[in-house]
N, C-alpha and C positions, 0 to 999 in steps of 0.2 A: 824570708818575709812571710809572716802569718797574714792571711787574708781575712780581715775583719769586715763587718758589714759596711763600715764607712769607707774602708779602702776599696772594697768591691764596687761601691757606688762611684767612687772617684775613677776607677778603671773603666766602668761603663760609660761615664761622661767622656773620657778620653777616646774610647772606641767610637762613640757617636760622632765626635768631631772628625775623626779620621774617615769614617764611612760616609759622612756628609760632604766630603771634599772631592767627590768624583765628578768628572766632566767628560762628556763625549763630544769632541769637536766635529765629528763627522755627521752628527744628527742635524736635521733641518726641519723647522716648523713651517710648513707651507701656509698655514693660516696667518702667522705673524711675520713670516719672512726672516725669522731669526735663525742663524746658524749656531750650532753648538747647544748643548744642554747640560746643566748641572743636575745631579741627582744623588740620593742616598743609596749607597751600595747595600744590598741586602746581606744581613748577617745570618748565618746558619747556627741554630742553637739546639741542644738536646731537649727532648720532651720527656715527660714523666714516664711514658711507656717505652722508652728506649729508642724511639725514632728521632728524626730531625725535622725541624721546621725553619722556614726563612721568615725574617721580619725586617722591616725598615723603621720600626719604632725604637725609642731609646729604652735600653734594658734597665730594669730595676728603678725606673722613675716612679714617683707616686701615682701618676696617671697612666703609666705604661701597661701594656697588655702582657708583657713577658718578664718574668722574674727568674733570675738564675741564682744558684748558690755558689759559694766559694769552690766547691768540688767541680762545678760545671765550667769554671773559668778556663780550664785547659782544653775544653771541647768547643768553645765558640770559635767560629772561623768564617772567612770569606772563601767561597768557592769560586776560583778563577779558572774556569775551564777544567782541565784535568788536574790543576794544582789547587792546593788548599793552603791558605795563610791562616795559621792559628793565632789570631789577633789577641785573644785574651792572654795566652801564654807569653806572647811577644811583649805586651804592655807590662806584664808582671816582671819579666826579665829586665826591661828598661828601667822600671822603678827600682829594682834591686841594684842595678848598676849605678843609678844616681845616688841611692842610699850609701853604698860603699864609697863612692868617689867623694861625696860631700859630707859624710858622717851625719846623715840625717835619718829620721825614722818617719816614714809616711803614715804609719798608724798613729803616732803621736800628733803629727801635723793635722791629720784628718779629724782626730778626736778634738783637738783645740779649735779647729774650724767649725765643727758641728755644735759645740757648746753654746756660742752666742745665738745660733739659729734656734736651738731648742728653747732657750730662755725667751726669745722673742715670740715664738709660737705659743708658748705657755702663757705669756703675758697677754697676748692678743685674745686667747681663749677666755681668760678670766675677765677681760673687759667686754666680752660678748662680740668680738669682731670675727 
């Protein structure tokens, strides 16, 4: 699978859904009396200077703080104690598996999905919205 800009954005959306599904049943909020807490698990991404940084924002979103390239996809990970889960590579592998099994192409699907959105944005701009 070739990772295009649209497919990379799709993978980043999937990653956000996964990372945003964390829950700690052992936490307790003494102020509200609620037990358990849901949270966004921080993702570790490479920086331009070769270091790493953690973020809880959605990657590659229009208003996001962090942008990754297709070559960075294999480096994004969740650090789980001493273990690292390379979520970008895992999601790419899952999409490739689905493509083979169902004879579909996610690049084509994402291109088709993005076309109506681009037309709508351009139409709104020309109307002054």
